C-alpha positions, 0 to 999 in steps of 0.5 A: 534515679535522680542525679542529685547525690541522694538515692530515693527510698524506692531504690534502696534494698528490699527483704523478700520473706515469709511472715511464718518462716522469718518471725512467726507472724507479720508482727514478728517479721516487723520486729526482726526488720526493726530490730536485728535488721534495724536500717537495712531495708527500705522495703519488704516483699511479704510473701502470701499471708492470705487464707491459708498461708500453708496451702498446697502451694505455701500461699500461692493457692489462696482460699480468700485472697482478701483476708490475712490468715488470723494465724499470722496477724490482721490487716492492721499488722499489714498496715503497720508494716506499710507505715515503716516500709515499702510493702510489696505483695502478691497479686495472685493473677491466674488462679485460686484454691479448689477449696476456696468458697466460690469454687466449692459452690460451683462444684455443688451447683454447677451452672446454677452457681453465681460463681460459674463464670469465674472459673475457666474450663476448656469450653470457654476457650474452645467452644467448638472443640480443639485440634490436636495442634491447638492443644500440644501448642498450649504452653505449661510449666508441667508435663500434660494438658492444663486440664482437670476433669471435675463434676460441676453440679451434674456436668462433668467438665474439664476445668483449666488448671494451669499448675496444679489440680489444687489451683483453679484458673480464674476466667478473666474475660468473665465479669465475676473473674475480674470483679474477684481481681478488683475486690482483691486489689482494693483490699491490697490498696487499703492494706497500704500496699505500695507495690503489687506483684502480678504472680503468674500473670503470663498464663492468665489470658487463654486464646484459642489458636495461641500458646496461652502464654505471653500472647498480645492478649496478655499484654493488653490484660497487663496494660489494663490491670496495671492501670486499675492497680496505679489508679489505687496508688500501687505500682506493679511488678510483672513476674514472668520466666521467659526468654530474655527479649520478652522481659525487654518488651515488656518492661516499657509497659510497666513500673517494674520487671524481674531481672531474673537472667542475672542469677544463672549468668553469674553462676555460669560466669563464676563456674566457667570464667566466661563473663561475656554473656552476663556482660551482653545482658548488662548491655541490654537489660531494662534498667526498671528491674527488680534484681534478685538472686534467689526468690521462694522459688528456685534458681531459674533457667529458662531465662537464660535459655533459647526461646521455648515458644518455638521462635527459634530465638537464641538465649544468652546461653546455649542449650549446652551451656544451660544444661552444664550450668544445671549439672554444676548446681548439682555438683557444688550442692553436693547432689542436694539440688538434684533430689529436689529438682524435677517432677519427683520432688513435686515441683510446680515448675521444672525450669528452676533449679531448687537450691540456696544460692550460697550452696550453689556456689559450694559455700564459697564466701568470696564467690558469694560476695562478688555475686551479691556485689554484682546484684548491688551495683546492677541498676534496679531495686536490689532484693534479697530472700531471707535465706540468701540474707543469712548465707543459708544452706539447703534444708534437707530436713524440711525437704525430707519431711514435705517431699517439696523440693522448693522447700530446701530453700524455705527454712524457718528461722528461730530468733537465736538461728538469725542472731547466730547467722548474723554474726558470721563473717560472710553475713556480716560482709553481706550486711555492709555491702547492703548499707553501702548500696543503700548510703552511697550517693554514687548509686543516685547517678549513672552506671557504666558497664565494662570489662573483658574476659573474665572481668566485668566492671560496674561504675556508678557516677553522680553529682559532685564526682561521687563515684562507686566502682565494682571490678569483678574477676569471675575467674578467681571469684574476687572483686575490688571495690573503690569508692570516694568519700565525703571529701572526695578522698578515694577508698579501696577495698580488695576483700569483700570479707573485710568491706564492714571494716572500710565503710 
């Protein structure tokens, strides 16, 4: 940020949304942003709208990453959004759909296919075979080894499938693999995208004798891909769920990283009145972050736990505290999150608890607004997931129909639901907090972290004495907001539900 008293548009709040679930199409999402949410968001992360947007992993398994699914619109609709909002779009780095034309050609023709080198097999990484130690050392978010036995042409092969057998990993050491990503980057840039989110990039490079997750080779690849994106005029956000020190380390190499630790640390503090881990994180975290409390995935817990890579490094929370956090989410959600989390609920990643953030706080309006206020006062770009914007409940009906645990936080909103939820007091207060975060000149300055015991304080100070301060008591779930007005007068709000009356 500058210290000139004006918040740059790129630092203001952004929405995260599926076009099909929040507007019905790209044009429909645009209408919501311009209409009921007019002036609220400076940017939008549109979750995958490629062909098909409703595949095995809700769009994160594209058959064609360069084409807009015609059921949602066209590249013209994407460019129209980009004309009005900073547009973030996913670059799905690690894999493509098993139903993609390229992989289907490899299935039919094997090594005779021009795309044969585009997809990774076990022998590409271990040409002389792999030992038991090497295989069990591969890091994967699921049980078992990351291979699927398939017949490519006339040969039976072990194809690398990090997530599911419907998602085939790319060979990014092969010219065909990188050429594919280059085509996607060019398509996104032509669509007006200003920031690409590198989805699952931590798994993208596989190297024999390593965990094949966030290795030195991975970091080199991220550097290369970031340079390619920047050359096309796009910034890069890296999506990695890992030990907090890895997030700090990678932040210096890219434009943005996610602050995934904030969400579970806030829950821990609100559940236990122990704000020390949260304050510790706020003191060391990278400031070039995108802050989130909820996303299309679940609430991550691996980001605050001990190092999963065997290095023995302690986390922000102990294993016992992480276990207690997960159990507390299950308790406050009435057991719904327990039903939707784990292998039985068809989850790609069990290190995330499936639950809306509002339900994880037992639908406590004051605690929810306190958590959002801390998010907005934490340095970085605040992103708000569309379900979280409307303080949404777990969609157990959708989960029952699909059997996919993450669907409990992926509700499809009709226009009348959006209008009704925007009128709820908790949502009206949240909207007021977003407008406050976007407009107050104090957020163009510098932030200081303080507090003790169950309290966390975040104070922003900018030029001409403009300031905004939040004092949050995690034991009571209440917060006090103090800010300077245009003429230097001081305003105070002790009840965040009433913020829309005072600013």
